[in-house]
Legacy VTK file of the C-alpha trace (Angstrom):
# vtk DataFile Version 3.0
C-alpha trace
ASCII
DATASET POLYDATA
POINTS 702 float
0.000 0.000 0.000
1.253 3.464 -0.946
0.683 6.090 1.772
1.637 9.712 1.220
1.023 13.009 2.979
0.128 16.047 0.892
0.319 19.674 1.984
-2.863 21.628 1.356
-4.721 24.723 2.546
-8.319 25.365 3.532
-9.976 27.299 0.664
-13.034 28.608 2.468
-14.159 32.125 3.388
-12.644 32.156 6.867
-9.806 34.274 8.247
-7.931 31.234 9.556
-6.879 29.768 6.143
-5.598 26.610 7.816
-2.613 24.563 6.732
-3.810 21.010 6.112
-2.064 17.654 5.856
-3.937 15.151 3.665
-3.254 11.442 4.065
-3.564 9.585 0.749
-3.606 5.796 0.503
-3.338 4.323 -2.991
-4.757 7.491 -4.537
-7.624 7.863 -2.055
-7.717 10.643 0.555
-8.385 8.987 3.907
-7.859 11.789 6.428
-7.249 15.500 6.812
-5.668 17.150 9.829
-4.285 20.515 10.732
-0.570 21.035 10.246
0.906 21.023 13.772
3.928 23.005 12.611
1.938 25.882 11.142
1.931 28.522 13.905
-1.678 29.643 13.491
-3.284 26.298 12.616
-1.334 24.512 15.376
-2.728 21.131 14.348
-6.373 22.135 14.870
-9.157 22.166 12.260
-12.711 23.366 12.773
-15.593 20.877 12.876
-16.472 21.764 9.281
-13.138 21.269 7.539
-12.325 18.205 9.619
-15.152 16.571 7.591
-13.490 17.391 4.267
-12.947 13.777 3.244
-16.635 13.101 3.861
-17.498 16.135 1.759
-15.143 15.234 -1.105
-16.387 11.654 -1.431
-20.028 12.479 -0.818
-22.433 10.427 -2.934
-24.119 13.745 -3.743
-21.131 15.078 -5.710
-21.815 16.408 -9.199
-19.444 14.275 -11.274
-20.612 14.712 -14.872
-21.813 17.552 -17.110
-25.601 17.827 -17.038
-28.333 19.495 -19.105
-31.624 20.651 -17.611
-34.673 18.639 -18.659
-37.275 19.907 -16.188
-38.504 23.334 -15.175
-36.005 25.777 -13.735
-35.643 25.067 -10.045
-36.822 21.449 -10.258
-33.271 20.128 -10.397
-34.003 17.603 -13.157
-31.056 16.914 -15.472
-29.722 14.469 -18.026
-26.056 13.541 -18.275
-24.181 14.837 -21.322
-20.551 14.835 -22.444
-18.096 17.646 -21.886
-17.999 18.289 -25.630
-21.778 18.634 -25.744
-21.769 20.978 -22.756
-18.980 23.207 -24.085
-20.439 23.310 -27.588
-23.841 24.342 -26.265
-22.406 27.054 -24.022
-20.261 28.472 -26.836
-23.188 28.373 -29.249
-25.257 30.431 -26.830
-22.464 32.886 -25.981
-21.139 33.688 -29.465
-24.148 35.524 -30.962
-24.731 37.450 -27.733
-21.048 38.393 -27.554
-21.193 39.685 -31.126
-24.285 41.763 -30.354
-23.333 43.044 -26.877
-21.152 40.960 -24.540
-22.363 43.026 -21.572
-25.505 40.867 -21.674
-23.269 38.114 -20.245
-22.654 38.241 -16.479
-20.308 36.243 -14.234
-21.550 35.609 -10.702
-18.914 34.399 -8.254
-17.540 35.028 -4.820
-15.552 33.118 -2.215
-16.626 29.519 -2.629
-12.873 29.248 -2.845
-10.515 31.978 -1.659
-7.758 30.652 -3.908
-5.947 33.079 -6.173
-5.880 30.469 -8.951
-9.260 28.730 -8.732
-10.977 31.918 -7.545
-10.421 34.662 -10.084
-7.609 34.039 -12.542
-8.517 32.187 -15.730
-12.178 33.061 -15.148
-11.602 36.816 -15.272
-9.201 36.449 -18.184
-12.096 34.798 -20.007
-14.669 37.464 -19.108
-12.257 40.341 -19.780
-11.443 38.952 -23.230
-15.169 38.513 -23.837
-16.018 42.070 -22.708
-18.747 40.770 -20.390
-20.338 42.819 -17.618
-18.106 43.190 -14.592
-19.357 41.943 -11.235
-18.972 44.135 -8.168
-18.087 41.473 -5.584
-19.394 43.255 -2.505
-21.498 40.719 -0.640
-19.264 40.294 2.398
-16.678 42.887 3.315
-16.385 45.944 1.071
-18.189 48.358 3.417
-15.776 47.616 6.233
-12.758 47.543 3.944
-13.681 50.967 2.592
-14.145 52.557 6.019
-10.936 51.001 7.258
-9.011 52.140 4.192
-10.152 55.745 4.597
-8.746 55.685 8.135
-5.783 53.282 8.153
-4.993 53.186 4.427
-5.097 49.442 3.709
-6.297 46.179 5.198
-3.294 45.833 7.483
-3.727 45.186 11.187
-2.644 43.364 14.295
-1.038 39.979 13.654
-3.186 37.128 15.001
-0.098 35.627 16.618
0.306 38.710 18.826
-3.173 38.816 20.393
-2.207 36.416 23.158
-0.053 39.172 24.682
-2.872 41.738 24.861
-4.275 42.759 28.236
-7.679 43.787 26.897
-9.376 42.397 23.796
-12.618 43.788 22.399
-14.273 41.169 20.200
-16.537 43.451 18.219
-19.222 42.072 15.907
-17.975 38.510 15.611
-18.294 35.012 16.998
-14.794 33.566 16.583
-15.640 30.264 18.259
-17.750 29.595 15.158
-15.925 31.581 12.496
-12.354 32.400 13.610
-11.336 29.474 15.800
-7.600 30.067 15.784
-7.960 33.679 16.855
-10.158 32.411 19.679
-7.346 30.072 20.746
-5.056 33.125 21.014
-7.707 35.096 22.893
-8.106 32.204 25.329
-4.358 32.184 25.904
-4.483 35.936 26.569
-7.305 35.286 29.049
-5.182 32.689 30.845
-2.446 35.304 31.089
-4.814 37.761 32.738
-6.371 39.615 29.808
-9.982 40.792 29.933
-12.220 39.793 27.005
-15.281 41.862 26.126
-17.786 40.924 23.421
-19.732 43.684 21.679
-22.590 42.050 19.801
-26.390 42.303 19.735
-26.493 38.530 20.309
-25.028 36.543 23.197
-23.147 34.152 20.957
-21.022 31.211 22.047
-18.095 33.629 22.170
-19.955 36.294 24.144
-20.909 33.675 26.736
-17.233 32.945 27.366
-16.061 36.558 27.607
-15.850 38.492 30.865
-18.481 40.940 29.663
-21.062 41.158 26.889
-22.371 44.512 25.655
-25.579 43.821 23.720
-26.106 46.911 21.598
-28.800 47.321 18.958
-27.892 46.195 15.415
-26.406 48.961 13.269
-25.400 51.218 16.175
-21.718 50.268 16.459
-20.588 53.595 14.998
-22.464 55.425 17.758
-20.799 53.305 20.441
-17.365 54.089 18.989
-18.197 57.809 19.065
-19.333 57.501 22.677
-16.061 55.815 23.586
-14.151 58.625 21.860
-16.152 61.170 23.878
-15.148 59.618 27.209
-11.534 59.039 26.179
-11.167 62.691 25.207
-13.208 64.140 28.099
-11.220 62.159 30.679
-7.875 62.622 28.894
-7.270 58.919 28.427
-5.176 59.695 25.361
-1.665 59.242 24.003
-1.001 62.850 23.056
2.421 62.136 21.573
1.035 59.478 19.259
-1.865 61.711 18.251
0.459 64.641 17.499
2.968 62.594 15.546
0.916 60.033 13.679
-2.688 61.222 13.264
-4.535 63.834 11.246
-7.618 65.822 12.278
-7.738 65.395 16.046
-9.137 68.868 16.715
-12.050 68.280 14.332
-12.600 64.822 15.808
-12.678 66.311 19.298
-15.542 68.608 18.297
-17.501 65.754 16.720
-16.971 63.403 19.664
-18.145 66.088 22.083
-21.653 65.623 20.659
-21.738 61.969 21.703
-22.271 61.987 25.449
-22.616 58.645 27.205
-26.326 59.318 27.580
-26.876 59.988 23.880
-24.753 56.986 22.987
-26.646 54.747 25.380
-30.010 55.900 24.070
-28.935 55.225 20.466
-27.362 51.840 21.192
-29.989 50.539 23.606
-27.482 50.033 26.445
-26.695 51.925 29.650
-24.580 55.057 29.895
-22.506 53.312 32.546
-21.560 50.580 30.068
-20.242 53.260 27.710
-18.236 55.013 30.421
-16.837 51.829 31.943
-15.744 50.404 28.598
-14.019 53.644 27.561
-12.235 53.880 30.907
-11.087 50.283 30.791
-9.776 50.720 27.254
-8.084 54.065 27.913
-6.677 53.279 31.357
-5.254 49.930 30.259
-3.473 51.651 27.363
-2.327 54.483 29.637
-0.557 51.926 31.837
1.466 50.918 28.793
-0.362 47.633 28.322
-1.535 46.364 24.903
-5.217 46.840 24.061
-6.568 45.208 20.913
-9.783 45.116 18.916
-10.830 42.159 16.772
-13.408 43.704 14.471
-15.487 41.321 12.416
-17.889 41.755 9.529
-21.149 41.754 11.450
-20.679 45.431 12.293
-20.725 46.498 8.638
-23.955 44.850 7.477
-26.166 47.883 8.087
-26.618 51.212 6.313
-23.777 52.867 8.222
-21.555 49.806 8.175
-18.569 51.434 6.518
-18.657 54.331 8.951
-18.897 51.895 11.869
-15.593 50.277 10.931
-14.044 53.681 10.280
-15.018 54.908 13.736
-13.733 51.771 15.428
-10.417 52.000 13.580
-9.843 55.484 15.028
-9.766 54.171 18.599
-6.287 52.536 18.661
-4.597 55.740 17.470
-6.275 57.801 20.191
-4.744 55.701 22.960
-1.481 54.773 21.205
-2.412 51.090 21.033
-0.435 50.701 17.805
2.813 51.121 19.752
2.502 47.483 20.822
2.684 44.370 18.665
-0.333 43.048 20.594
-2.234 46.340 20.301
-4.259 47.984 17.549
-7.079 46.482 15.546
-7.580 43.705 13.046
-10.367 43.716 10.494
-8.348 41.903 7.844
-4.716 41.241 7.022
-5.328 40.777 3.293
-3.762 44.137 2.403
-0.409 42.866 3.648
-0.084 40.361 0.806
1.652 41.250 -2.471
-0.938 39.478 -4.614
-0.395 39.797 -8.368
-4.064 40.152 -9.264
-3.507 42.126 -12.466
-1.157 39.438 -13.773
-3.585 36.684 -12.824
-6.764 38.378 -14.070
-5.433 40.369 -17.059
-7.771 43.407 -17.101
-5.720 44.582 -20.100
-7.638 42.021 -22.176
-10.558 44.466 -22.134
-8.379 46.461 -24.546
-9.884 49.793 -23.555
-13.516 48.669 -23.784
-15.795 50.225 -21.188
-18.170 47.687 -19.731
-20.826 48.095 -17.075
-20.556 46.816 -13.526
-23.415 44.971 -11.826
-23.446 44.650 -8.050
-23.779 41.072 -6.867
-25.916 42.254 -3.954
-28.612 43.624 -6.278
-28.757 40.575 -8.540
-32.455 40.132 -7.696
-33.398 43.472 -9.202
-30.858 43.353 -12.020
-31.978 40.014 -13.444
-35.510 41.418 -13.709
-34.558 44.643 -15.500
-35.274 45.223 -19.151
-32.731 46.866 -21.432
-32.472 50.639 -21.068
-29.957 53.408 -21.764
-29.235 53.641 -18.036
-28.910 49.917 -17.322
-27.629 48.687 -20.650
-28.653 45.364 -22.208
-30.884 42.904 -20.442
-28.895 40.118 -18.769
-29.211 37.103 -21.073
-26.539 34.781 -19.623
-25.299 34.190 -16.090
-22.286 31.975 -15.400
-22.184 31.026 -11.721
-19.077 29.619 -10.032
-17.781 29.706 -6.449
-21.183 31.012 -5.314
-24.751 30.028 -4.502
-26.823 33.177 -5.181
-30.201 31.494 -4.660
-29.246 30.950 -1.015
-26.922 33.840 -0.187
-28.231 36.891 -2.051
-30.699 39.206 -0.288
-34.373 39.672 -1.160
-34.468 36.048 -2.200
-37.895 36.040 -3.864
-36.610 38.459 -6.486
-33.423 36.448 -6.962
-35.483 33.348 -7.578
-37.789 35.187 -9.975
-34.757 36.339 -11.942
-33.254 32.868 -12.235
-36.648 31.433 -13.205
-36.639 33.445 -16.449
-36.891 31.012 -19.354
-34.969 33.444 -21.549
-32.008 33.504 -19.124
-29.294 30.990 -20.018
-27.602 29.879 -16.805
-24.389 27.897 -16.442
-23.421 26.692 -12.964
-20.064 25.157 -12.036
-20.553 23.225 -8.823
-19.505 20.368 -6.585
-23.055 19.730 -5.352
-26.644 20.346 -6.401
-27.100 23.579 -4.502
-30.186 25.788 -4.685
-28.502 27.640 -7.556
-27.520 24.439 -9.377
-31.215 23.563 -9.608
-31.705 26.593 -11.873
-28.859 25.748 -14.267
-29.436 25.067 -17.942
-25.975 23.491 -18.014
-24.462 22.142 -14.783
-20.712 21.476 -14.839
-18.831 19.349 -12.277
-16.150 21.260 -10.345
-13.288 19.871 -8.292
-12.859 20.279 -4.543
-9.728 21.568 -2.848
-8.265 18.065 -2.595
-8.367 17.708 -6.405
-6.639 20.842 -7.713
-3.700 23.211 -7.278
-4.046 26.644 -5.714
-2.204 29.478 -3.972
-3.751 31.368 -1.075
-3.374 34.521 0.894
-5.181 34.919 4.226
-7.224 37.654 5.824
-6.655 36.629 9.447
-2.929 35.838 9.495
0.227 36.614 7.539
1.154 33.358 5.789
1.194 32.691 2.071
-0.247 29.228 1.545
0.095 26.494 -1.069
-2.443 23.843 -1.937
-1.190 20.750 -3.716
-3.627 18.391 -5.413
-3.898 15.337 -3.169
-6.014 13.120 -5.433
-7.098 12.966 -9.059
-10.416 14.671 -9.889
-13.391 12.443 -9.174
-15.594 11.439 -12.085
-15.365 14.038 -14.840
-14.912 17.014 -12.496
-12.557 19.741 -13.653
-10.968 22.742 -11.903
-12.505 26.147 -12.621
-9.354 27.109 -14.478
-9.614 24.178 -16.875
-13.288 24.829 -17.551
-12.523 28.410 -18.547
-9.538 27.297 -20.651
-11.827 24.964 -22.558
-14.486 27.657 -22.968
-11.851 30.106 -24.183
-10.742 27.617 -26.830
-14.371 27.069 -27.926
-14.786 30.844 -28.224
-11.646 31.125 -30.372
-9.586 33.112 -27.829
-5.976 32.619 -28.898
-3.991 34.750 -26.422
-1.226 32.556 -24.925
-2.480 33.408 -21.413
-5.378 30.976 -21.921
-2.926 28.107 -22.209
-1.102 28.695 -18.927
-1.309 25.786 -16.498
-2.431 25.977 -12.885
1.176 25.581 -11.777
2.162 28.537 -13.955
-0.688 30.602 -12.537
0.266 29.715 -8.962
3.829 30.775 -9.656
2.492 34.206 -10.636
0.170 34.558 -7.626
2.523 36.662 -5.515
5.077 39.307 -6.425
8.303 37.488 -5.644
10.290 40.729 -5.603
8.033 42.404 -3.043
9.783 43.037 0.269
6.974 41.363 2.232
7.171 38.117 0.277
10.630 37.099 1.542
11.838 36.070 -1.912
8.674 34.172 -2.854
9.180 31.044 -4.878
6.276 28.755 -5.767
8.370 25.597 -5.836
9.604 26.103 -2.279
6.184 27.288 -1.053
4.382 24.169 -2.232
7.049 21.974 -0.650
6.694 23.631 2.757
3.039 24.579 2.416
3.298 28.040 3.946
5.606 31.018 4.393
5.186 34.096 6.581
5.346 37.581 5.137
8.091 39.925 6.203
5.862 42.279 8.207
6.918 44.214 11.330
5.384 42.954 14.560
3.871 46.381 15.255
3.140 47.801 11.778
2.184 51.339 12.865
4.253 51.771 16.030
5.873 54.807 14.421
3.120 55.816 12.036
3.753 54.919 8.431
0.081 54.449 7.641
-0.589 53.816 3.921
-2.989 56.782 3.763
-2.425 59.884 1.583
-1.017 61.728 4.611
0.924 58.786 6.005
-1.072 59.171 9.225
-4.178 57.679 10.782
-6.796 59.994 9.322
-9.463 61.070 11.787
-10.277 63.660 9.132
-10.243 62.256 5.602
-10.149 64.636 2.675
-10.534 61.568 0.436
-13.925 60.912 2.010
-14.848 64.536 1.495
-13.954 64.288 -2.203
-16.063 61.143 -2.384
-19.079 63.044 -1.067
-18.946 61.557 2.441
-18.656 63.107 5.882
-14.885 63.428 6.388
-15.204 62.827 10.139
-16.507 59.894 12.142
-20.289 60.066 12.242
-23.347 58.013 13.076
-25.530 56.776 10.234
-28.762 55.199 11.457
-29.983 51.923 9.963
-32.509 52.084 7.148
-34.917 50.053 9.247
-35.187 51.165 12.876
-37.524 53.071 15.175
-35.352 56.171 14.829
-35.159 56.217 11.043
-38.517 54.737 10.063
-41.036 54.738 12.932
-43.960 53.726 10.717
-42.134 50.669 9.433
-41.011 49.828 12.970
-44.615 49.956 14.154
-45.567 47.386 11.514
-42.423 45.280 11.954
-41.141 45.884 15.494
-38.332 43.310 15.713
-34.810 43.702 14.364
-33.377 40.568 12.776
-29.800 39.488 12.225
-28.700 36.253 10.531
-25.118 35.393 11.554
-23.478 32.112 10.483
-24.451 28.870 12.142
-21.511 27.177 13.829
-21.584 24.085 11.612
-21.970 25.919 8.282
-19.816 28.415 6.442
-22.278 30.712 4.696
-24.107 28.162 2.522
-21.148 25.759 2.328
-21.256 22.487 4.294
-25.065 22.616 4.671
-25.312 19.396 2.665
-22.762 17.505 4.779
-25.069 15.114 6.601
-23.101 14.897 9.851
-22.897 18.689 10.149
-26.541 19.232 9.272
-27.531 16.592 11.818
-25.585 18.511 14.467
-27.183 21.821 13.476
-30.639 20.232 13.435
-32.893 22.594 11.519
-33.380 26.329 11.017
-33.915 28.065 14.353
-34.972 31.521 15.434
-33.721 32.759 18.789
-35.991 35.292 20.486
-36.192 36.842 23.952
-38.954 35.699 26.349
-40.312 39.260 26.442
-40.892 39.073 22.671
-42.078 35.482 22.539
-44.684 35.603 25.334
-46.999 38.293 23.892
-46.943 36.443 20.565
-47.958 33.171 22.194
-44.725 31.515 21.088
-43.202 28.857 23.311
-39.805 27.216 23.071
-39.954 24.655 20.267
-42.915 26.189 18.436
-42.676 26.859 14.728
-42.504 30.583 14.038
-43.184 32.562 10.876
-40.830 35.507 10.326
-42.046 38.053 7.790
-42.013 41.563 6.361
-43.052 43.163 3.069
-40.309 41.309 1.174
-41.232 37.770 2.187
-41.324 35.206 4.960
-39.746 32.000 6.222
-40.386 29.612 9.071
-38.054 28.340 11.780
-38.271 26.603 15.110
-38.348 29.125 17.955
-35.783 28.954 20.715
-36.948 31.236 23.517
-33.742 32.454 25.110
-32.128 35.496 26.644
-29.231 35.111 24.200
-31.275 37.421 21.966
-31.725 40.822 23.559
-35.292 42.209 23.722
-36.395 43.548 20.357
-34.005 41.284 18.445
-34.511 37.941 16.729
-31.611 35.859 15.454
-31.850 33.390 12.585
-28.564 31.472 12.343
-27.883 30.964 8.640
-27.436 30.207 5.746
-29.532 27.107 5.087
-29.992 25.793 1.602
-33.591 26.634 0.862
-34.321 23.140 -0.448
-33.260 21.671 2.914
-35.541 23.923 4.974
-39.051 22.766 5.834
-40.700 25.568 3.826
-38.106 25.812 1.046
-36.968 29.260 2.238
-34.270 30.847 4.350
-33.529 34.125 6.145
-32.759 35.982 2.919
-36.472 36.041 2.106
-36.708 39.073 4.406
-33.358 40.835 3.830
-33.124 43.772 1.416
-31.003 44.784 -1.562
-30.223 48.204 -0.097
-26.534 49.094 -0.008
-24.263 50.447 2.685
-23.035 54.023 3.106
-19.757 53.157 1.393
-18.382 50.131 -0.419
-21.745 49.278 -2.094
-22.167 46.309 0.274
-25.320 44.550 1.508
-27.302 45.427 4.624
-28.222 41.925 5.819
-28.453 43.009 9.481
-30.536 46.103 8.745
-33.848 44.256 8.700
-37.120 44.711 10.571
-39.592 41.832 10.828
-42.649 40.609 12.640
-42.898 37.104 14.086
-45.987 35.010 14.664
-46.665 31.472 15.730
-46.917 29.089 12.789
-48.712 25.781 12.635
-46.394 22.753 12.618
-45.889 21.626 9.040
-47.046 18.158 8.005
-44.107 15.805 8.123
-41.946 18.418 9.867
-39.376 16.576 11.937
-39.298 17.717 15.537
-35.790 17.867 16.913
-34.441 18.520 20.343
-33.087 22.021 20.742
LINES 1 703
702 0 1 2 3 4 5 6 7 8 9 10 11 12 13 14 15 16 17 18 19 20 21 22 23 24 25 26 27 28 29 30 31 32 33 34 35 36 37 38 39 40 41 42 43 44 45 46 47 48 49 50 51 52 53 54 55 56 57 58 59 60 61 62 63 64 65 66 67 68 69 70 71 72 73 74 75 76 77 78 79 80 81 82 83 84 85 86 87 88 89 90 91 92 93 94 95 96 97 98 99 100 101 102 103 104 105 106 107 108 109 110 111 112 113 114 115 116 117 118 119 120 121 122 123 124 125 126 127 128 129 130 131 132 133 134 135 136 137 138 139 140 141 142 143 144 145 146 147 148 149 150 151 152 153 154 155 156 157 158 159 160 161 162 163 164 165 166 167 168 169 170 171 172 173 174 175 176 177 178 179 180 181 182 183 184 185 186 187 188 189 190 191 192 193 194 195 196 197 198 199 200 201 202 203 204 205 206 207 208 209 210 211 212 213 214 215 216 217 218 219 220 221 222 223 224 225 226 227 228 229 230 231 232 233 234 235 236 237 238 239 240 241 242 243 244 245 246 247 248 249 250 251 252 253 254 255 256 257 258 259 260 261 262 263 264 265 266 267 268 269 270 271 272 273 274 275 276 277 278 279 280 281 282 283 284 285 286 287 288 289 290 291 292 293 294 295 296 297 298 299 300 301 302 303 304 305 306 307 308 309 310 311 312 313 314 315 316 317 318 319 320 321 322 323 324 325 326 327 328 329 330 331 332 333 334 335 336 337 338 339 340 341 342 343 344 345 346 347 348 349 350 351 352 353 354 355 356 357 358 359 360 361 362 363 364 365 366 367 368 369 370 371 372 373 374 375 376 377 378 379 380 381 382 383 384 385 386 387 388 389 390 391 392 393 394 395 396 397 398 399 400 401 402 403 404 405 406 407 408 409 410 411 412 413 414 415 416 417 418 419 420 421 422 423 424 425 426 427 428 429 430 431 432 433 434 435 436 437 438 439 440 441 442 443 444 445 446 447 448 449 450 451 452 453 454 455 456 457 458 459 460 461 462 463 464 465 466 467 468 469 470 471 472 473 474 475 476 477 478 479 480 481 482 483 484 485 486 487 488 489 490 491 492 493 494 495 496 497 498 499 500 501 502 503 504 505 506 507 508 509 510 511 512 513 514 515 516 517 518 519 520 521 522 523 524 525 526 527 528 529 530 531 532 533 534 535 536 537 538 539 540 541 542 543 544 545 546 547 548 549 550 551 552 553 554 555 556 557 558 559 560 561 562 563 564 565 566 567 568 569 570 571 572 573 574 575 576 577 578 579 580 581 582 583 584 585 586 587 588 589 590 591 592 593 594 595 596 597 598 599 600 601 602 603 604 605 606 607 608 609 610 611 612 613 614 615 616 617 618 619 620 621 622 623 624 625 626 627 628 629 630 631 632 633 634 635 636 637 638 639 640 641 642 643 644 645 646 647 648 649 650 651 652 653 654 655 656 657 658 659 660 661 662 663 664 665 666 667 668 669 670 671 672 673 674 675 676 677 678 679 680 681 682 683 684 685 686 687 688 689 690 691 692 693 694 695 696 697 698 699 700 701
């Protein structure tokens, strides 16, 4: 028997980007485990990725090209050959491309975070075609934009340093479920005497294990940050030398923060004034003693109208108290800006050859698929090619998304590993490889290691990597640029700029042998300023924001849907709803893994006893959650984990696996954030009522 061990990397949308060791016996993957030598993975995988062998060899894998034979959404297909599939796709694309290629739209996101299998050959194909561009905003662009205005780039505190912090604010995230290896560092900091504080509307698994939980109202994080600034400034809990040397606009910020008294902040956030004062004092006094204070900001804070401003305001706090002086101080939203990724080389935007093509926002796909041609919009969307994404499950205002994909005149190609909700709407369904079956190169957004993924096994069935599918399509379309013949190994070798100072002489051959390599970043990146902003300083006042038509100072932007901003709507729909990830799923990935779904049970809605009782809803009852956009049902869990006025639907279930064929995105909206054109998933008002148990609905123990 031949037994080998292959170095790989987790491809999923998670900041941990784990280093994986795959055991292969006679060509079959038999086990995956975390690399014990990789400093952040430390031999530990999450419950999801530890099931990767089960997922790869699932009997539900799509292993052959398929053509739809039933109605859209029925999921009825016949098997065809690759030649038949490619010929049919090319035959549909060519006349549209000759007429107006903007009628062709890619739809993709982070089904893989790989630089090769994510967006390399795919974007070369669409750029050569002249197709519509996709604004890939559905997760993080609001926060990235606010952070960039303030700090300059997505550079922050190294995960490996957090264990030395004396105070950690875990703001808008649940790392036990979605950032496990950071949580391991935070736990080590706790053992060393650090205080952990969770700021989150919901008492998540993480919040339960912190010293304190501050349960603010959804969409009010920017107000809390302003209130903290007010107390820090009023009580002189500041690092004046750092402010004078390395920041811009403190005097203007001081005037703005003066407006945000603890009382005003508390009233806006739905917490007590004492919580505001105590948190500011703890943060400022700890820093004043010369001890590291750190913020782990996650993406939950930026999924409301003012989400970009919320991250901007939070990212001002470390500079006020000089937290950046310490390796274990500062803030981390993402580390992705540290990596010298060669995206232009991989994606070849030059293939557009000067053509101007429209951009469609992936968040508004529901509206955009239903639009007719117009001078403002451009041509009607006639083709959608979906890869690395599941829009029928993940996109907001789901009824409109479904209506768009139901169009008989819309030709839809889906590249998938499984028959997802979106795969059911494909005209042509193409089998895609998993991470164990292809080559890739990865950056991370939670640590500072470049990662290599070696193919551990041959592709199952007739599955092909994304890159190969787009190579074959390019050949069918007659694209003859040599870039369409580059192999995955050649693409991986181009993934990072090997001459960049942070890459430590990057070389693909050595990277794939070792599996990972740390960037050459300073332990404390902004200890002496050097922010990658126009001024080189942390910009409390941003002239770039002013030029972009935004308030140049930290501000509070109320949610679209709240009592304060829309009292009439709030009267009709009095409960705020958020839909953070379920522990055993990663967005809509892993929902079909039987062991994980069995652990998760079924869709649940957590609601406070004060909200459940007047609605006659008891623990275990089925509840209907609704607003003007739609409705879905879930089993109620009556619990104080949800603060009064808030309901929490842990997501994202495949709709076909829910009892009513729907999920939480039935009630979310396509409205965009203040900056970054991102979605507002957590800016949602609903009403909840008791629903009759559905026939055949399986009761499970909560």
